[in-house]
C-alpha positions in Angstrom: 91.3 60.7 176.0 91.6 63.7 178.8 94.1 66.4 177.3 97.2 67.4 179.4 95.7 70.8 180.0 92.4 69.4 181.2 93.9 66.9 183.6 96.0 69.7 185.1 92.9 71.9 185.8 91.0 69.1 187.5 94.2 68.1 189.7 94.2 71.9 190.5 90.8 71.8 191.5 91.4 68.5 193.7 94.3 70.2 195.4 92.1 73.4 196.1 89.8 71.2 197.3 92.0 69.3 199.6 93.7 72.3 200.7 90.6 74.0 202.0 89.5 71.2 203.9 86.6 70.6 201.9 87.8 67.2 200.9 88.9 64.8 203.7 90.1 61.2 203.2 92.4 58.7 205.5 95.6 56.9 204.2 93.4 53.5 204.7 93.0 51.3 201.4 89.7 50.7 202.3 88.9 54.7 202.9 86.3 56.5 200.6 86.1 60.4 199.9 83.9 61.9 202.0 82.6 65.7 200.6 81.3 67.4 203.5 78.0 69.1 203.1 75.3 70.2 205.2 72.7 67.3 204.4 74.3 64.2 203.4 71.7 61.7 201.5 71.7 58.1 200.9 72.9 57.6 197.7 70.8 55.8 194.7 70.7 52.3 194.7 70.4 51.9 191.1 73.5 53.8 190.3 74.5 52.4 186.5 78.0 51.4 187.7 76.8 49.0 190.4 74.8 46.0 190.9 71.9 46.9 193.5 69.7 43.9 195.0 66.3 44.8 196.6 63.4 42.6 198.0 59.9 42.7 196.3 56.9 42.3 198.2 59.0 41.1 200.9 57.2 38.8 203.9 56.5 35.6 204.6 56.4 33.6 201.8 53.5 30.9 201.1 54.3 27.0 199.3 54.3 27.4 195.7 55.8 25.8 192.6 58.6 26.3 190.3 58.7 26.9 186.9 58.4 23.1 185.9 55.5 22.9 188.2 56.7 20.7 190.9 55.4 21.1 194.6 57.7 22.8 196.5 57.4 22.1 200.4 56.7 25.5 202.6 59.8 25.2 204.4 62.3 25.2 201.2 60.4 28.4 199.5 63.0 31.1 198.8 62.4 34.6 197.1 62.3 34.1 193.6 65.7 35.9 192.4 65.7 38.2 189.3 68.4 39.7 187.1 67.9 43.1 185.4 70.1 44.3 183.0 69.5 47.2 180.6 70.6 47.3 177.0 71.3 50.5 175.3 73.2 52.9 173.1 75.6 51.7 170.1 77.3 49.1 172.1 80.7 49.6 170.7 82.8 46.5 169.6 86.4 46.1 170.8 88.4 45.8 174.2 86.9 48.0 177.0 88.8 50.8 178.6 90.6 49.8 181.6 90.1 50.9 184.9 87.3 53.4 186.4 86.2 54.5 183.0 86.0 51.1 181.5 83.9 50.0 184.5 81.3 52.7 183.8 81.0 51.9 180.1 79.8 49.0 178.2 80.9 47.3 174.9 78.7 44.7 172.9 80.9 42.0 174.4 81.1 43.0 177.9 77.4 43.1 178.0 77.1 39.5 176.4 79.6 38.4 179.2 76.8 39.6 181.5 74.2 37.8 180.0 76.2 34.5 180.0 76.9 35.2 183.4 73.4 35.4 184.3 72.8 32.3 182.0 75.2 30.1 184.4 74.3 31.9 187.7 72.4 28.6 189.4 70.9 31.3 192.0 69.0 33.5 189.1 65.8 32.1 188.1 64.5 35.1 185.8 66.1 37.7 183.7 64.5 41.1 182.8 66.2 42.9 180.1 65.3 46.6 179.7 65.8 47.8 176.3 66.6 51.5 175.8 67.5 53.7 172.9 69.8 51.4 170.3 71.9 51.8 167.3 72.7 48.6 166.4 73.1 46.8 162.7 71.8 43.2 162.0 75.3 41.4 163.2 74.9 42.8 166.7 71.2 42.2 166.9 72.1 38.6 166.0 75.1 38.0 168.7 72.5 39.3 171.5 69.7 37.0 170.4 72.0 34.5 170.6 72.9 35.3 174.0 69.3 35.6 175.1 68.8 32.4 173.7 71.3 30.8 175.9 70.0 32.1 178.9 66.7 30.6 178.0 68.4 27.2 177.0 69.7 27.2 180.6 66.1 27.0 181.8 65.4 30.6 182.7 62.8 32.5 181.8 63.9 35.9 179.9 61.2 38.9 180.3 61.5 41.9 178.1 60.5 45.5 179.1 60.3 48.4 176.4 59.2 52.0 177.1 58.8 52.1 173.3 60.5 50.1 170.6 61.5 50.2 167.1 62.5 47.4 164.8 65.9 46.9 166.3 64.7 46.9 169.6 61.6 44.6 169.1 63.6 42.1 167.2 66.1 41.5 170.4 62.8 41.9 172.5 61.0 38.8 170.4 64.0 36.7 171.6 62.8 36.6 174.8 60.1 34.4 176.5 57.8 37.5 177.3 57.3 41.1 176.2 56.1 44.0 178.1 55.5 47.5 177.3 53.5 50.3 179.2 50.1 51.8 178.2 51.4 54.8 176.3 54.1 53.2 174.6 54.3 52.7 170.7 55.7 50.0 168.9 57.0 50.9 165.2 57.8 48.1 162.8 57.3 50.2 159.4 59.2 47.6 157.4 62.7 48.5 155.5 63.3 51.8 153.8 66.6 52.8 151.9 67.0 56.6 151.3 70.3 57.2 149.3 71.0 60.9 149.0 72.7 62.2 145.5 74.6 65.4 145.1 75.6 65.7 141.6 73.4 68.9 140.8 74.6 70.6 144.0 78.1 70.0 143.5 77.7 71.4 139.8 76.2 74.7 141.3 79.4 75.1 143.1 81.5 74.2 140.4 82.6 71.2 142.2 83.6 68.2 139.4 84.2 65.2 141.4 86.4 62.4 139.9 86.1 58.8 140.7 87.5 55.7 139.3 85.6 52.4 140.0 86.3 48.7 139.6 83.3 46.3 139.0 79.6 47.8 138.1 78.4 47.2 141.2 80.7 49.1 143.2 78.5 52.4 143.6 80.2 54.2 146.7 80.9 57.1 143.9 77.4 57.2 142.4 76.0 59.8 144.9 78.7 62.1 143.7 78.6 61.3 140.0 74.9 60.9 139.3 71.3 62.3 139.9 70.0 58.7 140.5 70.8 55.1 141.1 72.4 53.0 138.1 70.6 49.8 137.2 73.4 47.8 139.1 73.3 49.8 142.0 69.3 49.7 142.3 69.5 45.9 141.6 71.9 45.3 144.8 70.0 47.6 146.9 66.6 45.6 146.0 68.2 42.3 146.7 69.3 43.7 150.0 66.3 45.3 151.1 64.6 41.8 150.0 66.6 39.9 152.2 66.6 42.0 155.4 62.8 42.4 155.0 62.5 38.5 154.8 64.5 38.4 158.0 62.5 40.8 159.8 59.2 38.8 158.8 60.6 35.3 159.6 62.1 36.3 163.0 59.0 37.6 164.2 57.0 34.8 162.9 59.0 32.4 164.3 59.8 34.2 167.9 56.1 35.1 168.1 54.3 32.3 166.4 52.6 34.4 163.9 51.9 33.2 160.7 54.3 35.3 158.1 51.4 36.7 156.0 50.1 38.0 158.9 53.3 39.6 160.1 53.6 41.3 156.5 50.1 42.8 157.3 51.2 43.9 160.7 54.2 45.6 159.2 52.2 47.3 156.7 50.1 48.9 159.8 53.6 50.0 161.1 52.8 52.0 164.3 51.0 50.3 167.0 49.9 51.2 170.5 50.8 48.8 173.2 47.0 47.8 173.6 47.1 46.9 169.7 50.2 45.5 169.7 49.0 43.0 172.5 45.8 42.3 170.5 48.0 41.6 167.4 50.0 38.9 169.3 53.1 41.4 169.2 53.1 41.8 172.8 52.3 39.4 176.0 51.3 41.9 178.5 50.5 45.9 178.8 52.0 47.0 182.4 54.2 49.8 183.9 57.6 48.2 185.3 55.9 48.0 188.6 53.3 45.4 187.1 55.9 43.5 185.4 57.4 42.5 188.3 54.2 41.5 190.0 53.4 39.5 186.7 56.8 37.6 187.3 55.8 36.2 190.6 52.6 35.4 189.6 54.2 33.3 186.6 56.3 31.7 189.1 53.7 31.5 191.8 55.6 33.1 194.5 54.8 36.0 197.0 58.7 37.3 197.2 61.2 38.2 194.7 64.8 39.7 194.9 65.7 42.1 192.0 69.5 42.7 191.3 69.5 45.7 189.2 72.6 46.1 186.8 73.3 42.8 187.5 76.8 41.8 186.5 77.9 45.3 186.5 81.5 46.1 188.0 81.5 48.1 191.6 83.5 51.2 190.8 87.1 51.4 193.0 87.1 53.3 195.9 91.0 53.3 196.6 92.1 57.0 196.9 95.7 56.0 196.8 98.0 57.4 193.8 96.4 58.3 190.5 93.6 56.2 191.0 92.8 58.3 194.0 92.8 61.5 191.7 90.5 59.8 189.3 88.1 58.7 192.2 88.0 62.0 193.3 87.2 63.2 190.0 84.5 61.0 190.0 83.0 62.0 193.2 83.5 65.8 191.7 81.3 64.5 188.9 78.6 64.0 191.2 79.0 60.3 192.3 79.3 60.4 195.8 80.0 57.8 198.4 77.9 56.0 200.6 77.1 58.4 203.7 75.1 58.5 206.7 71.6 60.0 205.9 69.7 62.2 208.2 67.1 60.5 210.2 64.9 63.7 210.8 61.5 64.0 209.1 61.5 65.8 206.1 59.1 67.3 203.2 60.1 66.4 199.6 60.3 69.1 197.0 60.4 67.6 193.6 61.3 69.9 191.0 60.0 69.6 187.2 61.4 72.0 185.0 61.8 72.0 181.4 60.6 70.6 178.4 59.8 67.1 178.9 61.6 64.2 177.0 62.9 60.8 177.7 66.2 60.0 178.8 68.3 62.2 181.1 67.9 66.1 182.0 70.4 68.4 180.4 70.8 72.0 179.8 72.4 73.6 176.9 72.7 77.4 176.2 70.2 77.0 172.8 67.4 74.5 173.9 67.5 75.3 177.4 66.3 73.0 180.2 65.1 69.6 179.1 63.3 67.3 182.0 64.5 64.0 181.3 61.6 60.9 182.3 65.1 58.9 183.7 66.2 61.6 186.0 62.7 62.5 187.3 61.8 58.9 187.8 64.8 58.1 189.8 64.1 61.1 192.3 60.5 60.0 192.2 61.6 56.5 193.8 64.1 57.9 196.1 61.3 60.1 197.7 58.9 57.0 197.8 61.4 55.1 199.3 62.7 57.3 201.8 60.7 56.6 205.1 61.9 60.0 206.7 60.0 62.0 203.7 56.5 62.3 204.9 55.0 64.5 202.1 56.2 65.6 198.8 55.4 68.9 196.8 55.8 68.5 192.9 57.0 72.0 191.7 56.1 72.0 187.9 57.5 74.6 185.4 57.1 72.8 182.0 55.3 73.1 178.7 55.2 69.4 178.1 57.1 67.5 175.5 57.2 64.0 175.1 53.7 62.0 175.4 55.6 58.8 176.6 57.9 60.6 179.0 55.0 62.6 180.7 53.0 59.4 181.1 56.0 57.2 182.5 56.3 60.3 185.0 52.7 60.5 185.9 52.7 56.8 186.4 55.6 57.0 189.1 53.9 59.8 190.9 50.6 57.7 191.3 53.1 54.9 193.1 54.2 57.9 195.1 50.9 58.9 195.9 49.9 55.7 197.0 52.3 55.9 200.0 52.6 59.6 201.2 50.8 62.8 200.4 51.6 64.4 197.1 50.5 67.9 195.9 51.5 70.3 192.8 52.6 73.6 193.0 52.6 75.3 189.3 54.9 77.9 188.4 54.9 79.9 185.1 53.6 77.1 183.1 52.1 73.6 183.7 50.8 72.9 180.4 50.0 70.0 178.3 52.7 67.6 179.5 53.3 69.7 182.5 49.6 69.4 183.3 49.5 65.7 182.6 52.1 64.9 185.6 50.2 67.3 188.0 46.7 65.8 187.4 47.2 62.6 189.5 48.3 64.8 192.7 46.0 65.0 195.5 45.7 68.8 195.2 47.0 71.4 192.7 48.1 74.9 193.5 48.7 77.5 190.8 49.4 81.0 190.7 46.7 83.6 189.2 49.0 83.8 185.9 50.2 80.5 185.8 49.5 79.4 181.9 48.1 75.6 182.2 45.8 73.4 180.5 46.4 72.4 176.9 45.1 68.9 177.4 45.9 67.5 173.9 48.3 65.7 171.8 50.2 66.9 168.5 52.3 64.5 165.9 53.6 64.6 162.8 56.8 65.3 161.1 58.9 67.6 159.3 59.1 66.8 155.5 62.4 68.3 153.7 62.1 67.0 150.3 61.6 70.4 149.2 64.5 71.5 150.7 66.5 69.0 149.1 65.3 69.6 146.0 66.5 73.3 146.4 69.8 72.2 147.3 70.2 69.7 144.4 69.8 66.6 146.5 67.7 63.7 144.9 66.7 61.1 147.2 65.6 57.7 145.6 63.5 55.7 148.0 63.0 52.0 148.1 60.8 50.3 150.5 58.9 47.4 151.5 55.5 48.1 153.4 53.1 50.6 152.3 53.5 52.7 155.4 57.3 52.1 155.9 57.8 56.2 155.3 55.5 57.0 158.1 58.9 58.1 160.2 60.8 59.4 157.6 61.4 63.4 157.3 62.2 63.1 153.9 58.6 62.5 152.3 55.2 63.9 153.9 52.4 61.7 154.6 50.6 59.7 152.1 46.9 59.3 153.0 47.7 55.9 154.7 50.3 57.3 157.0 48.3 60.1 157.8 45.3 58.1 158.9 47.6 55.5 160.9 49.0 58.6 162.8 45.5 59.9 163.3 44.3 56.9 164.8 47.5 56.5 167.0 47.1 60.3 168.5 43.5 59.8 169.1 44.0 56.9 171.4 47.0 59.0 173.2 44.4 61.7 173.4 42.0 59.3 174.8 44.2 58.1 177.4 45.1 61.6 178.6 41.7 63.1 179.1 40.5 59.8 181.0 43.4 60.0 183.5 42.9 63.5 183.8 39.2 63.1 184.4 39.8 60.3 187.1 42.5 62.7 188.9 40.0 65.7 188.8 36.8 63.6 189.7 35.0 64.4 186.6 33.3 62.7 183.8 35.4 62.1 180.9 32.7 64.1 178.5 32.9 66.9 181.0 36.8 67.0 181.2 37.1 66.4 177.4 35.4 69.8 176.9 37.8 71.5 178.8 40.5 69.8 176.8 41.1 69.9 173.1 44.3 71.7 173.6 43.2 75.2 175.2 44.9 76.9 177.7 44.1 78.7 180.5 45.2 81.0 183.5 45.8 79.9 186.9 42.7 81.9 188.2 40.4 80.7 184.8 41.7 76.9 185.9 40.5 77.1 189.6 37.1 78.3 188.3 36.5 75.4 185.9 38.1 72.9 188.2 41.4 72.0 186.8 43.4 73.5 189.6 42.1 73.3 193.5 43.6 76.5 195.2 45.8 79.6 194.1 49.0 79.7 196.0 52.5 79.7 196.2 54.9 77.0 196.5 55.0 77.5 200.2 51.2 77.1 200.5 51.8 74.1 198.8 54.2 72.7 201.3 51.8 73.7 204.1 48.9 72.0 202.3 51.1 68.9 202.0 52.3 68.7 205.6 48.5 69.0 206.5 47.3 66.4 204.8 50.3 64.2 206.3 48.9 65.2 209.7 52.6 65.9 211.0 52.7 67.1 214.7 55.8 69.6 214.7 56.0 70.9 211.1 58.8 73.3 212.2 61.2 70.5 212.6 60.8 69.3 209.1 63.8 69.4 206.9 63.2 69.8 203.3 64.9 67.3 200.8 64.9 69.0 197.2 65.5 66.6 194.4 66.7 66.0 191.6 70.1 67.3 192.3 72.0 69.5 190.1 74.2 68.4 187.9 78.0 67.9 188.1 80.3 70.0 190.1 83.1 69.1 188.0 81.0 70.4 185.0 80.0 73.3 186.4 83.8 74.3 187.1 85.4 72.7 183.8 82.4 72.2 181.1 81.0 68.9 180.2 83.6 66.0 180.7 83.5 64.3 177.2 85.2 66.2 174.3 82.6 66.0 172.2 79.9 67.7 174.5 82.6 70.5 175.6 82.8 71.2 171.9 79.1 71.2 171.5 78.6 73.2 174.4 81.2 76.0 173.5 79.4 76.2 170.1 76.3 76.8 171.0 77.4 79.3 173.4 79.2 80.9 171.0 76.1 80.8 168.4 74.1 82.3 171.1 76.3 85.2 171.8 76.4 85.9 168.0 72.5 85.5 167.6 70.4 88.7 168.7 68.1 88.4 172.1 65.0 88.4 170.2 65.7 85.6 167.9 67.5 83.2 170.5 63.7 81.9 171.5 63.1 80.6 168.0 66.3 78.8 167.7 65.5 76.9 171.2 62.5 75.4 169.4 65.1 73.2 167.4 64.4 70.8 170.4 60.8 70.4 169.8 61.8 69.9 166.0 64.3 67.4 167.1 61.8 65.7 169.3 58.9 65.8 166.6 61.3 63.9 164.3 62.0 61.5 166.7 58.6 60.9 168.8 55.1 60.6 166.7 53.1 61.9 169.6 53.8 64.9 171.5 51.9 66.5 174.7 53.5 70.0 174.3 52.6 73.5 174.4 51.2 74.5 171.1 53.5 77.8 171.2 55.9 79.9 173.2 54.4 82.3 175.3 56.2 85.0 177.3 54.1 87.1 179.9 55.6 90.3 180.6 
């Protein structure tokens, strides 16, 4: 809930805006808030709180066949209608919030209601489920698999698209007709692992004596505080649970993918797959980026045109500005969600900023971690520039040491699609290394400053093993596992030889993808490019000498180069469209909206104030540590480098 003081501060901001004339609205119920600004841009079509319908490959349709193979007369052919839903997060249970905040949130059962709506919608022929980061238990997985089965029972085909997948996401995806992942994606099904922490020795060092009373020999909740390891009863029940869960995973994958159970167990022992290896093993149906996914769907239906409704079934937010709801809508506008407005029709050059450590998800900024470039935020901006016909050329401005290999490749792919429609050049700032170079290598021309730190074409992976630290703290971790590589992602223990080899093979494949794409972008032989890669960094000047960049120049030079490629007759009349847009104006005034995020931001700022400036860069590297724990392979600079 918003506190009384927070609400008053928001109300005060709203009143100040109204008094200053920056916010205008009429008394009409149908009116929408208008934020007066120099240049008004069209809002994104795939805003999370609305459904947006777009046409894929519009044009004259040819006669085709339906899913049943029946011939359809040419006059009756209609575009294939596809519903898109994204499934991510924890998906809490319970009644949803009312009003605007409820419309922008998602519970397990509001999502299931949307899935059932798609099943019953006679206009929809295909459903695409995009899976993000999930935090779901086995009960929720069962609920969602059942809902997916109802869609299929209604005669519609269901396609799963995953940027990457762990066991949870894959179990959901396996309920679909087809599973598609992009080339750099990783599928991780390492089996089942339970890590139980015991604190008795630590508590003894602190002279803490817990007293626990239990009824029943299997009531083991108090054991971590009273024992150093599992009682026989505790181990017995955990073994039974792991056996059952493991068996369910094997049978679910075997039945859904039509793979013998013994083979599934072998695949689980492998633990980690690239998308190509997963396809070869029968775990996937196709390796495609999102753009190729919809082409594959059209091909499967033998049609040439399709209409895609993103965020199918999501309610549109209320634009009524009267009363308390009007203030809430104003808060929504202040948080960065602007209403539909007339966009400028003048020709433009787009400036696309790529700043900070590269990660999946949304971009963010914090006092300790610094700026993070989220692939979701970046890709949304790329698509806006690509689809805006008034944008004649784009300059990619990079200041990034890299980060997630997956995020870097997804961003690179979207830039490739942009380059196919309009000129695209890169301009490097202080750093454009590893993942920062990855996104630049597909542009038509690369500009760098003489002192730009670039190159570092390579990958790094691994994990942080904390077992010895736990031992010093008196925490004993007892491990039960099924699958010889089930601990490949665990931060408790180090790699076994088998886990190390599996990780090495994975990293080799990612490295080959990186170098082959870089060679194609730079028009070099792979062997020639690979000699320049191997993680080595270069200055802008040196990169020019060896062919990794094209010219030494500023951002303005890059803009001029992009305009020249676009052959624009009157460049002086060009406007500039800079994306992604900065964060929420409301957060700039009041801090992050959520109570938890406000507390986190305050703690980070307080910690930063207490720590000497010289030590703060080391603390900022904790973001890299978190990424290393969460993602097996990174394309990131090997160290922090500051040139003064």
